[in-house]
ZADO-1210 file (C-alpha; in nm, 4 decimals, padded with zeros to 6 digits):
<atoms>
<atom x="05.3387" y="-00.3762" z="09.5111" code="SER" pos="1"/>
<atom x="05.5605" y="-00.5791" z="09.3077" code="GLY" pos="2"/>
<atom x="05.9241" y="-00.6133" z="09.2375" code="SER" pos="3"/>
<atom x="06.0780" y="-00.3288" z="09.0312" code="SER" pos="4"/>
<atom x="06.4349" y="-00.2803" z="09.2231" code="ILE" pos="5"/>
<atom x="06.4932" y="00.0279" z="09.3438" code="MET" pos="6"/>
<atom x="06.5770" y="00.2521" z="09.6962" code="PRO" pos="7"/>
<atom x="06.2598" y="00.2653" z="09.8754" code="ARG" pos="8"/>
<atom x="06.3169" y="00.6017" z="10.0151" code="LYS" pos="9"/>
<atom x="06.4574" y="00.7563" z="09.7572" code="SER" pos="10"/>
<atom x="06.2486" y="00.6604" z="09.4603" code="THR" pos="11"/>
<atom x="06.1436" y="01.0234" z="09.3793" code="TRP" pos="12"/>
<atom x="06.4382" y="01.1961" z="09.1774" code="PRO" pos="13"/>
<atom x="06.1583" y="01.3882" z="08.9796" code="TRP" pos="14"/>
<atom x="05.9981" y="01.5863" z="09.2922" code="ILE" pos="15"/>
<atom x="06.1930" y="01.8951" z="09.1924" code="ALA" pos="16"/>
<atom x="06.0555" y="01.8856" z="08.8454" code="SER" pos="17"/>
<atom x="05.6967" y="01.8959" z="08.9832" code="LEU" pos="18"/>
<atom x="05.6155" y="02.2654" z="08.9426" code="VAL" pos="19"/>
<atom x="05.6708" y="02.3034" z="08.5484" code="LEU" pos="20"/>
<atom x="05.5938" y="02.5858" z="08.2988" code="THR" pos="21"/>
<atom x="05.5114" y="02.5213" z="07.9215" code="GLY" pos="22"/>
<atom x="05.1597" y="02.4984" z="07.7496" code="LEU" pos="23"/>
<atom x="04.9879" y="02.1591" z="07.7550" code="LEU" pos="24"/>
<atom x="05.0179" y="02.0009" z="07.3933" code="ALA" pos="25"/>
<atom x="04.6620" y="01.9444" z="07.3157" code="ALA" pos="26"/>
<atom x="04.4109" y="02.1183" z="07.1476" code="ALA" pos="27"/>
<atom x="04.4263" y="02.4539" z="07.3912" code="ASP" pos="28"/>
<atom x="04.6820" y="02.6543" z="07.5716" code="SER" pos="29"/>
<atom x="04.5653" y="02.5748" z="07.9139" code="SER" pos="30"/>
<atom x="04.8683" y="02.3735" z="08.1288" code="LYS" pos="31"/>
<atom x="04.8194" y="02.0748" z="08.2614" code="PRO" pos="32"/>
<atom x="04.7068" y="02.0069" z="08.6281" code="PRO" pos="33"/>
<atom x="05.0140" y="02.0790" z="08.8905" code="LEU" pos="34"/>
<atom x="05.2166" y="01.7392" z="08.9312" code="GLY" pos="35"/>
<atom x="05.2082" y="01.6041" z="08.5816" code="LEU" pos="36"/>
<atom x="05.4816" y="01.6680" z="08.3282" code="ASP" pos="37"/>
<atom x="05.4111" y="01.9585" z="08.0686" code="ALA" pos="38"/>
<atom x="05.5306" y="01.7559" z="07.7791" code="TYR" pos="39"/>
<atom x="05.2248" y="01.5393" z="07.7051" code="LEU" pos="40"/>
<atom x="05.2959" y="01.2576" z="07.4679" code="PRO" pos="41"/>
<atom x="05.1257" y="01.2730" z="07.1733" code="THR" pos="42"/>
<atom x="05.1883" y="01.0702" z="06.8376" code="PRO" pos="43"/>
<atom x="05.3319" y="01.2886" z="06.5160" code="PRO" pos="44"/>
<atom x="05.0297" y="01.1391" z="06.2579" code="ASP" pos="45"/>
<atom x="04.7606" y="01.2167" z="06.5717" code="ASN" pos="46"/>
<atom x="04.8279" y="01.5965" z="06.6535" code="PRO" pos="47"/>
<atom x="04.5668" y="01.6816" z="06.9586" code="LEU" pos="48"/>
<atom x="04.3308" y="01.9716" z="06.7669" code="THR" pos="49"/>
<atom x="04.0164" y="02.0884" z="06.8852" code="PRO" pos="50"/>
<atom x="03.8173" y="01.9283" z="06.5947" code="GLU" pos="51"/>
<atom x="03.9872" y="01.5785" z="06.6813" code="ARG" pos="52"/>
<atom x="03.9361" y="01.6263" z="07.0745" code="VAL" pos="53"/>
<atom x="03.5762" y="01.7745" z="07.0264" code="ALA" pos="54"/>
<atom x="03.4748" y="01.4945" z="06.7793" code="LEU" pos="55"/>
<atom x="03.6538" y="01.2191" z="07.0043" code="GLY" pos="56"/>
<atom x="03.4565" y="01.3197" z="07.2999" code="ARG" pos="57"/>
<atom x="03.1248" y="01.2869" z="07.1319" code="GLU" pos="58"/>
<atom x="03.2300" y="00.9215" z="07.0290" code="LEU" pos="59"/>
<atom x="03.3379" y="00.8442" z="07.3526" code="PHE" pos="60"/>
<atom x="02.9741" y="00.9141" z="07.4803" code="PHE" pos="61"/>
<atom x="02.7951" y="00.7837" z="07.1550" code="GLU" pos="62"/>
<atom x="02.6127" y="00.4683" z="07.2471" code="LYS" pos="63"/>
<atom x="02.5514" y="00.3905" z="06.8812" code="ARG" pos="64"/>
<atom x="02.8943" y="00.2437" z="06.8613" code="LEU" pos="65"/>
<atom x="02.7539" y="-00.0806" z="07.0728" code="SER" pos="66"/>
<atom x="02.5759" y="-00.3354" z="06.8886" code="ARG" pos="67"/>
<atom x="02.2167" y="-00.2711" z="07.0808" code="ASP" pos="68"/>
<atom x="02.2576" y="00.1130" z="07.1429" code="GLY" pos="69"/>
<atom x="02.2993" y="00.0165" z="07.4903" code="SER" pos="70"/>
<atom x="02.6181" y="00.1018" z="07.6466" code="VAL" pos="71"/>
<atom x="02.9166" y="00.3797" z="07.5309" code="SER" pos="72"/>
<atom x="03.2810" y="00.4093" z="07.5893" code="CYS" pos="73"/>
<atom x="03.1523" y="00.6305" z="07.9058" code="ALA" pos="74"/>
<atom x="02.9324" y="00.3762" z="08.0525" code="THR" pos="75"/>
<atom x="03.2085" y="00.2190" z="08.1900" code="CYS" pos="76"/>
<atom x="03.4651" y="00.4628" z="08.2117" code="HIS" pos="77"/>
<atom x="03.2171" y="00.7491" z="08.3960" code="ASP" pos="78"/>
<atom x="03.3732" y="01.1011" z="08.4222" code="PRO" pos="79"/>
<atom x="03.1981" y="01.1171" z="08.7801" code="GLU" pos="80"/>
<atom x="03.3830" y="00.7854" z="08.9084" code="LEU" pos="81"/>
<atom x="03.7707" y="00.8867" z="08.7771" code="GLY" pos="82"/>
<atom x="03.6669" y="00.7248" z="08.4132" code="TYR" pos="83"/>
<atom x="03.5956" y="00.3871" z="08.5548" code="THR" pos="84"/>
<atom x="03.2882" y="00.2487" z="08.7299" code="ASP" pos="85"/>
<atom x="03.1693" y="00.0820" z="09.0452" code="LYS" pos="86"/>
<atom x="03.1346" y="-00.2609" z="08.9057" code="GLU" pos="87"/>
<atom x="03.4284" y="-00.5449" z="08.9919" code="PRO" pos="88"/>
<atom x="03.4436" y="-00.6544" z="08.6334" code="VAL" pos="89"/>
<atom x="03.3298" y="-00.4544" z="08.3378" code="ALA" pos="90"/>
<atom x="02.9625" y="-00.5065" z="08.2376" code="VAL" pos="91"/>
<atom x="02.8750" y="-00.5143" z="07.8287" code="GLY" pos="92"/>
<atom x="02.5687" y="-00.5676" z="07.6024" code="VAL" pos="93"/>
<atom x="02.2877" y="-00.7414" z="07.7531" code="ASP" pos="94"/>
<atom x="02.4788" y="-00.7124" z="08.0690" code="GLY" pos="95"/>
<atom x="02.7382" y="-00.9747" z="08.0188" code="GLN" pos="96"/>
<atom x="03.0379" y="-00.9675" z="08.2533" code="GLN" pos="97"/>
<atom x="03.3843" y="-00.9599" z="08.1430" code="GLY" pos="98"/>
<atom x="03.6751" y="-01.0836" z="08.3799" code="THR" pos="99"/>
<atom x="03.8858" y="-00.7960" z="08.4674" code="ARG" pos="100"/>
<atom x="03.7842" y="-00.4557" z="08.6290" code="ARG" pos="101"/>
<atom x="03.7358" y="-00.1573" z="08.3980" code="THR" pos="102"/>
<atom x="04.0435" y="00.0225" z="08.4350" code="PRO" pos="103"/>
<atom x="04.0977" y="00.4179" z="08.5125" code="ARG" pos="104"/>
<atom x="04.1151" y="00.6255" z="08.1717" code="LEU" pos="105"/>
<atom x="04.2933" y="00.9128" z="08.3796" code="ILE" pos="106"/>
<atom x="04.6518" y="01.0155" z="08.2572" code="ASN" pos="107"/>
<atom x="04.6757" y="00.7507" z="08.0196" code="ARG" pos="108"/>
<atom x="04.8389" y="00.9875" z="07.7517" code="ALA" pos="109"/>
<atom x="05.1604" y="00.9188" z="07.9709" code="TYR" pos="110"/>
<atom x="05.1182" y="00.5186" z="07.9501" code="GLY" pos="111"/>
<atom x="05.3334" y="00.2882" z="07.8079" code="LYS" pos="112"/>
<atom x="05.0631" y="00.0023" z="07.7534" code="SER" pos="113"/>
<atom x="04.7502" y="-00.0548" z="07.7781" code="PHE" pos="114"/>
<atom x="04.4865" y="-00.3098" z="07.9300" code="PHE" pos="115"/>
<atom x="04.5715" y="-00.4471" z="08.2214" code="TRP" pos="116"/>
<atom x="04.7972" y="-00.7304" z="08.0377" code="ASP" pos="117"/>
<atom x="04.9400" y="-00.4332" z="07.8224" code="GLY" pos="118"/>
<atom x="04.8201" y="-00.6108" z="07.4994" code="ARG" pos="119"/>
<atom x="04.7919" y="-00.2590" z="07.3100" code="SER" pos="120"/>
<atom x="05.1100" y="-00.0491" z="07.2477" code="ALA" pos="121"/>
<atom x="04.9033" y="00.2826" z="07.1981" code="SER" pos="122"/>
<atom x="04.5930" y="00.4425" z="07.2958" code="LEU" pos="123"/>
<atom x="04.5212" y="00.4572" z="06.8979" code="GLU" pos="124"/>
<atom x="04.5671" y="00.0779" z="06.9128" code="GLU" pos="125"/>
<atom x="04.3393" y="00.0015" z="07.2386" code="GLN" pos="126"/>
<atom x="04.0359" y="00.2293" z="07.1991" code="VAL" pos="127"/>
<atom x="03.8741" y="00.0221" z="06.9173" code="LEU" pos="128"/>
<atom x="03.9017" y="-00.3329" z="07.0983" code="LYS" pos="129"/>
<atom x="03.6152" y="-00.2646" z="07.3662" code="PRO" pos="130"/>
<atom x="03.4193" y="-00.1767" z="07.0710" code="ILE" pos="131"/>
<atom x="03.4456" y="-00.4923" z="06.8694" code="ALA" pos="132"/>
<atom x="03.4770" y="-00.7060" z="07.2263" code="ASN" pos="133"/>
<atom x="03.1509" y="-00.9496" z="07.1774" code="PRO" pos="134"/>
<atom x="03.1094" y="-00.9397" z="07.5681" code="ILE" pos="135"/>
<atom x="03.1515" y="-00.5266" z="07.5773" code="GLU" pos="136"/>
<atom x="02.9968" y="-00.2961" z="07.2966" code="MET" pos="137"/>
<atom x="02.9871" y="-00.6069" z="07.0314" code="ASP" pos="138"/>
<atom x="02.9588" y="-00.4399" z="06.6801" code="LEU" pos="139"/>
<atom x="03.2165" y="-00.4627" z="06.4238" code="ALA" pos="140"/>
<atom x="03.4264" y="-00.2106" z="06.3748" code="VAL" pos="141"/>
<atom x="03.3273" y="-00.2386" z="05.9727" code="GLU" pos="142"/>
<atom x="02.9640" y="-00.1250" z="06.1007" code="ASP" pos="143"/>
<atom x="03.0685" y="00.1089" z="06.3311" code="ALA" pos="144"/>
<atom x="03.2517" y="00.3345" z="06.0484" code="VAL" pos="145"/>
<atom x="02.9436" y="00.2824" z="05.8154" code="GLU" pos="146"/>
<atom x="02.6820" y="00.3833" z="06.1027" code="LEU" pos="147"/>
<atom x="02.9089" y="00.7280" z="06.1578" code="LEU" pos="148"/>
<atom x="02.9435" y="00.7446" z="05.7252" code="ARG" pos="149"/>
<atom x="02.5080" y="00.7259" z="05.6933" code="SER" pos="150"/>
<atom x="02.4630" y="00.9731" z="05.9963" code="ASP" pos="151"/>
<atom x="02.3590" y="01.3253" z="05.9092" code="ALA" pos="152"/>
<atom x="02.6185" y="01.5322" z="06.1383" code="ALA" pos="153"/>
<atom x="02.9322" y="01.2967" z="06.1474" code="TYR" pos="154"/>
<atom x="03.0685" y="01.2926" z="05.8320" code="PRO" pos="155"/>
<atom x="03.0766" y="01.6743" z="05.8483" code="ALA" pos="156"/>
<atom x="03.2830" y="01.6708" z="06.1895" code="LYS" pos="157"/>
<atom x="03.5464" y="01.3825" z="06.0302" code="PHE" pos="158"/>
<atom x="03.5801" y="01.6264" z="05.7206" code="GLU" pos="159"/>
<atom x="03.6525" y="01.9022" z="05.9998" code="ALA" pos="160"/>
<atom x="03.8904" y="01.7134" z="06.1985" code="ALA" pos="161"/>
<atom x="04.0521" y="01.4748" z="05.9509" code="PHE" pos="162"/>
<atom x="03.9804" y="01.6592" z="05.5700" code="ALA" pos="163"/>
<atom x="03.8224" y="01.3231" z="05.5080" code="GLY" pos="164"/>
<atom x="03.5320" y="01.0773" z="05.5492" code="GLU" pos="165"/>
<atom x="03.4778" y="00.8436" z="05.8771" code="PRO" pos="166"/>
<atom x="03.7119" y="00.5379" z="05.8921" code="THR" pos="167"/>
<atom x="03.8225" y="00.2912" z="06.1297" code="SER" pos="168"/>
<atom x="04.1515" y="00.4539" z="06.1606" code="GLU" pos="169"/>
<atom x="03.9875" y="00.8255" z="06.2247" code="ARG" pos="170"/>
<atom x="03.7627" y="00.6640" z="06.4511" code="LEU" pos="171"/>
<atom x="04.0586" y="00.5132" z="06.6354" code="ALA" pos="172"/>
<atom x="04.2284" y="00.9095" z="06.6104" code="PHE" pos="173"/>
<atom x="03.9410" y="01.0835" z="06.7398" code="ALA" pos="174"/>
<atom x="03.8827" y="00.8479" z="07.0433" code="LEU" pos="175"/>
<atom x="04.2109" y="00.8305" z="07.1436" code="ALA" pos="176"/>
<atom x="04.3004" y="01.2048" z="07.0913" code="ALA" pos="177"/>
<atom x="04.0069" y="01.2956" z="07.3468" code="TYR" pos="178"/>
<atom x="04.1200" y="00.9919" z="07.5927" code="VAL" pos="179"/>
<atom x="04.4908" y="01.1908" z="07.6024" code="ARG" pos="180"/>
<atom x="04.2995" y="01.4988" z="07.7234" code="THR" pos="181"/>
<atom x="04.1857" y="01.3333" z="08.0284" code="ILE" pos="182"/>
<atom x="04.3984" y="01.4389" z="08.3358" code="LEU" pos="183"/>
<atom x="04.4036" y="01.4574" z="08.6854" code="SER" pos="184"/>
<atom x="04.6666" y="01.6417" z="08.9170" code="GLY" pos="185"/>
<atom x="04.6536" y="01.9553" z="09.1695" code="ASP" pos="186"/>
<atom x="04.6088" y="01.7118" z="09.4350" code="SER" pos="187"/>
<atom x="04.6500" y="01.8047" z="09.7998" code="PRO" pos="188"/>
<atom x="04.9734" y="01.5913" z="09.7368" code="TYR" pos="189"/>
<atom x="05.0431" y="01.7765" z="09.4284" code="ASP" pos="190"/>
<atom x="05.0371" y="02.0832" z="09.6371" code="ARG" pos="191"/>
<atom x="05.2379" y="01.9591" z="09.9130" code="TYR" pos="192"/>
<atom x="05.5172" y="01.8931" z="09.6788" code="LEU" pos="193"/>
<atom x="05.4885" y="02.2073" z="09.5463" code="ALA" pos="194"/>
<atom x="05.5496" y="02.3556" z="09.8733" code="GLY" pos="195"/>
<atom x="05.2412" y="02.3722" z="10.0296" code="HIS" pos="196"/>
<atom x="05.3074" y="02.2273" z="10.3782" code="GLU" pos="197"/>
<atom x="04.9516" y="02.2765" z="10.5109" code="THR" pos="198"/>
<atom x="04.8272" y="02.0773" z="10.1993" code="ALA" pos="199"/>
<atom x="04.8515" y="01.7712" z="10.3578" code="LEU" pos="200"/>
<atom x="04.7285" y="01.6795" z="10.7116" code="THR" pos="201"/>
<atom x="04.9197" y="01.5301" z="10.9444" code="ALA" pos="202"/>
<atom x="04.7905" y="01.1984" z="10.8978" code="ALA" pos="203"/>
<atom x="04.8335" y="01.2282" z="10.5510" code="GLN" pos="204"/>
<atom x="05.1962" y="01.3303" z="10.6067" code="ARG" pos="205"/>
<atom x="05.2723" y="01.0391" z="10.7818" code="ARG" pos="206"/>
<atom x="05.0839" y="00.8241" z="10.4942" code="GLY" pos="207"/>
<atom x="05.3252" y="00.9582" z="10.2602" code="LEU" pos="208"/>
<atom x="05.6463" y="00.8805" z="10.4443" code="GLU" pos="209"/>
<atom x="05.4869" y="00.5418" z="10.4939" code="LEU" pos="210"/>
<atom x="05.4464" y="00.5068" z="10.1563" code="PHE" pos="211"/>
<atom x="05.7885" y="00.5716" z="10.0489" code="ARG" pos="212"/>
<atom x="05.9174" y="00.3965" z="10.3116" code="GLY" pos="213"/>
<atom x="05.7655" y="00.0870" z="10.5769" code="LYS" pos="214"/>
<atom x="05.4700" y="00.0009" z="10.3306" code="ALA" pos="215"/>
<atom x="05.7133" y="00.0182" z="10.0070" code="ALA" pos="216"/>
<atom x="05.4182" y="00.1219" z="09.7877" code="CYS" pos="217"/>
<atom x="05.6578" y="00.3363" z="09.6178" code="ALA" pos="218"/>
<atom x="05.8472" y="00.0432" z="09.4602" code="VAL" pos="219"/>
<atom x="05.5923" y="00.0252" z="09.1894" code="CYS" pos="220"/>
<atom x="05.3760" y="00.3289" z="09.2329" code="HIS" pos="221"/>
<atom x="05.6382" y="00.5931" z="09.1248" code="VAL" pos="222"/>
<atom x="05.6532" y="00.9290" z="08.9090" code="GLY" pos="223"/>
<atom x="05.3855" y="01.1672" z="08.8547" code="PRO" pos="224"/>
<atom x="05.1379" y="00.8948" z="08.7730" code="ASN" pos="225"/>
<atom x="05.1914" y="00.7056" z="09.0697" code="LEU" pos="226"/>
<atom x="05.3097" y="00.3617" z="08.8500" code="THR" pos="227"/>
<atom x="05.5578" y="00.2087" z="08.6704" code="ASP" pos="228"/>
<atom x="05.3724" y="00.0974" z="08.3868" code="GLU" pos="229"/>
<atom x="05.5106" y="-00.2643" z="08.4745" code="ARG" pos="230"/>
<atom x="05.3668" y="-00.6098" z="08.5524" code="PHE" pos="231"/>
<atom x="05.3635" y="-00.7473" z="08.8622" code="HIS" pos="232"/>
<atom x="05.2341" y="-01.0581" z="09.0232" code="ASN" pos="233"/>
<atom x="05.1160" y="-00.9708" z="09.3980" code="THR" pos="234"/>
<atom x="04.9089" y="-01.3021" z="09.4249" code="GLY" pos="235"/>
<atom x="04.5317" y="-01.1523" z="09.3203" code="VAL" pos="236"/>
<atom x="04.2990" y="-01.4211" z="09.1675" code="GLY" pos="237"/>
<atom x="04.5942" y="-01.7029" z="09.2967" code="TRP" pos="238"/>
<atom x="04.3482" y="-01.9790" z="09.4264" code="ALA" pos="239"/>
<atom x="04.3385" y="-02.3875" z="09.4601" code="ASP" pos="240"/>
<atom x="04.7061" y="-02.3887" z="09.3247" code="GLY" pos="241"/>
<atom x="04.6051" y="-02.2080" z="08.9980" code="ASN" pos="242"/>
<atom x="04.5806" y="-01.8581" z="08.8704" code="HIS" pos="243"/>
<atom x="04.2239" y="-01.7810" z="08.7406" code="ALA" pos="244"/>
<atom x="04.3519" y="-01.5208" z="08.4881" code="ASP" pos="245"/>
<atom x="04.7289" y="-01.5267" z="08.3268" code="GLU" pos="246"/>
<atom x="04.7919" y="-01.2197" z="08.2867" code="GLY" pos="247"/>
<atom x="05.0400" y="-01.0856" z="08.1081" code="ARG" pos="248"/>
<atom x="05.1693" y="-01.4064" z="08.0313" code="ALA" pos="249"/>
<atom x="04.8428" y="-01.4449" z="07.7970" code="ALA" pos="250"/>
<atom x="05.0499" y="-01.2048" z="07.5570" code="ILE" pos="251"/>
<atom x="05.4320" y="-01.2786" z="07.6084" code="THR" pos="252"/>
<atom x="05.3687" y="-01.6823" z="07.6483" code="GLY" pos="253"/>
<atom x="05.6328" y="-01.6813" z="07.9415" code="ALA" pos="254"/>
<atom x="05.5922" y="-01.8575" z="08.2272" code="SER" pos="255"/>
<atom x="05.7283" y="-01.5917" z="08.4635" code="ALA" pos="256"/>
<atom x="05.4450" y="-01.3494" z="08.3856" code="ASP" pos="257"/>
<atom x="05.1969" y="-01.5814" z="08.4932" code="LEU" pos="258"/>
<atom x="04.9640" y="-01.3369" z="08.7300" code="GLY" pos="259"/>
<atom x="05.1308" y="-01.0537" z="08.6638" code="ALA" pos="260"/>
<atom x="04.9064" y="-00.7405" z="08.5844" code="PHE" pos="261"/>
<atom x="04.9943" y="-00.3903" z="08.5342" code="LYS" pos="262"/>
<atom x="05.0743" y="-00.1476" z="08.8244" code="THR" pos="263"/>
<atom x="04.7869" y="00.1085" z="08.8080" code="PRO" pos="264"/>
<atom x="04.8118" y="00.4773" z="08.8714" code="PRO" pos="265"/>
<atom x="04.6870" y="00.5956" z="09.1970" code="LEU" pos="266"/>
<atom x="04.5498" y="00.9568" z="09.0990" code="ARG" pos="267"/>
<atom x="04.1697" y="00.9444" z="09.2021" code="GLU" pos="268"/>
<atom x="04.2334" y="00.6030" z="09.3585" code="VAL" pos="269"/>
<atom x="04.0024" y="00.6925" z="09.6624" code="ALA" pos="270"/>
<atom x="03.7005" y="00.7203" z="09.4424" code="LEU" pos="271"/>
<atom x="03.6942" y="00.4164" z="09.2032" code="THR" pos="272"/>
<atom x="03.6483" y="00.0996" z="09.4353" code="GLY" pos="273"/>
<atom x="03.6640" y="-00.2281" z="09.3817" code="PRO" pos="274"/>
<atom x="04.0115" y="-00.2483" z="09.2909" code="TYR" pos="275"/>
<atom x="04.2434" y="-00.4793" z="09.1806" code="MET" pos="276"/>
<atom x="04.2266" y="-00.6753" z="08.8228" code="HIS" pos="277"/>
<atom x="03.9301" y="-00.8563" z="08.9340" code="ASP" pos="278"/>
<atom x="03.7841" y="-00.6211" z="09.1519" code="GLY" pos="279"/>
<atom x="03.8158" y="-00.8453" z="09.4490" code="SER" pos="280"/>
<atom x="03.8713" y="-00.5810" z="09.6839" code="LEU" pos="281"/>
<atom x="03.6560" y="-00.3839" z="09.7946" code="GLU" pos="282"/>
<atom x="03.7744" y="-00.0942" z="10.0184" code="THR" pos="283"/>
<atom x="04.1139" y="00.0933" z="10.0247" code="LEU" pos="284"/>
<atom x="04.1618" y="-00.0531" z="10.3525" code="GLU" pos="285"/>
<atom x="04.1281" y="-00.4117" z="10.2205" code="ASP" pos="286"/>
<atom x="04.3966" y="-00.3338" z="09.9613" code="VAL" pos="287"/>
<atom x="04.6433" y="-00.2091" z="10.2518" code="ILE" pos="288"/>
<atom x="04.5425" y="-00.5233" z="10.4562" code="GLU" pos="289"/>
<atom x="04.6164" y="-00.7747" z="10.1338" code="PHE" pos="290"/>
<atom x="04.9479" y="-00.5835" z="10.1391" code="TYR" pos="291"/>
<atom x="05.0152" y="-00.5850" z="10.4635" code="ASP" pos="292"/>
<atom x="05.0038" y="-00.9564" z="10.4692" code="GLU" pos="293"/>
<atom x="05.2600" y="-00.9800" z="10.1811" code="GLY" pos="294"/>
<atom x="04.9778" y="-01.0997" z="09.9336" code="GLY" pos="295"/>
<atom x="04.8994" y="-01.4396" z="09.8144" code="GLU" pos="296"/>
<atom x="05.1827" y="-01.6641" z="09.8239" code="ASP" pos="297"/>
<atom x="05.2194" y="-01.8551" z="09.4583" code="ASN" pos="298"/>
<atom x="05.5119" y="-01.9505" z="09.2793" code="PRO" pos="299"/>
<atom x="05.5238" y="-01.6439" z="09.0695" code="ASN" pos="300"/>
<atom x="05.4893" y="-01.3883" z="09.3632" code="LEU" pos="301"/>
<atom x="05.6858" y="-01.0761" z="09.3394" code="ASP" pos="302"/>
<atom x="06.0146" y="-01.0708" z="09.5594" code="PHE" pos="303"/>
<atom x="05.9053" y="-00.7246" z="09.7012" code="ASP" pos="304"/>
<atom x="05.5569" y="-00.9006" z="09.8220" code="MET" pos="305"/>
<atom x="05.6529" y="-00.9383" z="10.1733" code="GLN" pos="306"/>
<atom x="05.4468" y="-00.8916" z="10.5122" code="PRO" pos="307"/>
<atom x="05.4788" y="-00.4999" z="10.6242" code="LEU" pos="308"/>
<atom x="05.3593" y="-00.5388" z="10.9943" code="ASN" pos="309"/>
<atom x="05.1624" y="-00.2031" z="10.9647" code="LEU" pos="310"/>
<atom x="04.9884" y="-00.1021" z="11.2818" code="THR" pos="311"/>
<atom x="04.6615" y="00.0152" z="11.2560" code="ASP" pos="312"/>
<atom x="04.6916" y="00.3495" z="11.3092" code="SER" pos="313"/>
<atom x="04.9620" y="00.3183" z="10.9952" code="GLU" pos="314"/>
<atom x="04.7209" y="00.1554" z="10.8015" code="LYS" pos="315"/>
<atom x="04.4650" y="00.4524" z="10.8723" code="ALA" pos="316"/>
<atom x="04.7511" y="00.6920" z="10.7845" code="ASP" pos="317"/>
<atom x="04.7999" y="00.5367" z="10.4596" code="LEU" pos="318"/>
<atom x="04.4351" y="00.5626" z="10.3607" code="VAL" pos="319"/>
<atom x="04.4472" y="00.9235" z="10.4475" code="ALA" pos="320"/>
<atom x="04.7217" y="00.9951" z="10.1830" code="PHE" pos="321"/>
<atom x="04.5937" y="00.7487" z="09.9430" code="LEU" pos="322"/>
<atom x="04.2515" y="01.0283" z="09.9744" code="GLU" pos="323"/>
<atom x="04.5025" y="01.3325" z="09.8987" code="ALA" pos="324"/>
<atom x="04.5548" y="01.1678" z="09.5671" code="LEU" pos="325"/>
<atom x="04.2111" y="01.2743" z="09.4803" code="ASN" pos="326"/>
<atom x="04.2443" y="01.6260" z="09.2675" code="GLY" pos="327"/>
<atom x="04.1535" y="01.8378" z="08.9876" code="VAL" pos="328"/>
<atom x="04.0143" y="01.6272" z="08.6558" code="VAL" pos="329"/>
<atom x="04.0146" y="01.8340" z="08.3399" code="GLN" pos="330"/>
<atom x="03.9201" y="01.6925" z="07.9825" code="GLU" pos="331"/>
<atom x="03.8511" y="01.7937" z="07.6499" code="GLY" pos="332"/>
<atom x="03.9301" y="02.0888" z="07.3830" code="PRO" pos="333"/>
</atoms>
C-alpha cells in the first residue's frame, strides 16, 4: 500500500542481516526473536532495567488508571490478540467509541512515530495520551500520579525503578519501557529467510513472491518490521467526496496529507482483524480485494495504488503468506 518509490522486486537488502547475534538491549540477556534487528532502540534517559519493565507491565494492566476503573492499556491492547482487540474502533470508559482502530503494539520499539497519524515522536510521549483521552481512559495524568503516590505498594516500586516517587515522567518511562519489550519474530517467514526452506508451504512461498512482486505489498511493507513507517492514502474512509478522517493532515496541516495514515507492521496480522485505520475491512481476504481493485479513488490517492489483477489462487496464496507472519511474541523482563 502506498507511494514509497523503490524497486518492487528488490526491496529486501536487509535479508542477509536477519540472522543476528547480540543481546537484546533490555531487562535481561535474552536475544530478540529471529528476524528482528538485534539493536533495540532505547533512549539514553530511559534505559531498560528489570525494575522499570516490571513496573511498566503492572501499570499496563492497571485498571485504576482509568476514570472508573473499568479499562487498562491491556483492555484494548490484549496480549492474546497481538496487543490489539477485535473492535473496529477503540472502546473506552462508559463504552465510548473512538474513530480509529486500536493499533498493534508489537515491535513498537523500532517505531519512528506513533498513532495512526504519527502525532507522537516517541513511546514516552505516546503512552500517557490514552490515559488522559476523555473517550479512552479519561483520567487526568495528575490524578493518575496522585493515585500511584497514595497507593500502598506503588511508591516502593517507583523508588526501586527510579530512585524517586511517582511522577508523570516516571509513569511514562515505565510504561514505555514495558512496551519496548513486546516483540514478535521467529515466524515461519523468518525461519525461511534464515535458510529453512521447508518453513513455508508451497502456497506461502508463492505468496511471498507475490508480496514482493505483482501484489506490490513490499513497496510499503518493508524491513524486519514490515513497514516503512510512512504515511499513505489508500482511499480508506473516502466517501461522498470527503475523507471521513483527515489522517496525517490533522497533524501537519498539509492538504497533501489528507486521508494518509501510517503503514502498519504486518507481524501477527492474521490474529488481528478487523483491518485498516477505521476497522472497515473485516478479513485479510477483504484487504487483498481492496488493494486488488486499486483502493478507493480520491484526489490524494497514492501513485502506487493501481489495480493488481490478481487471480483467485494468487489471492489465496497471499493470505497463506500473511498467515506465515505469525510467530513468537515475547515481553517483559
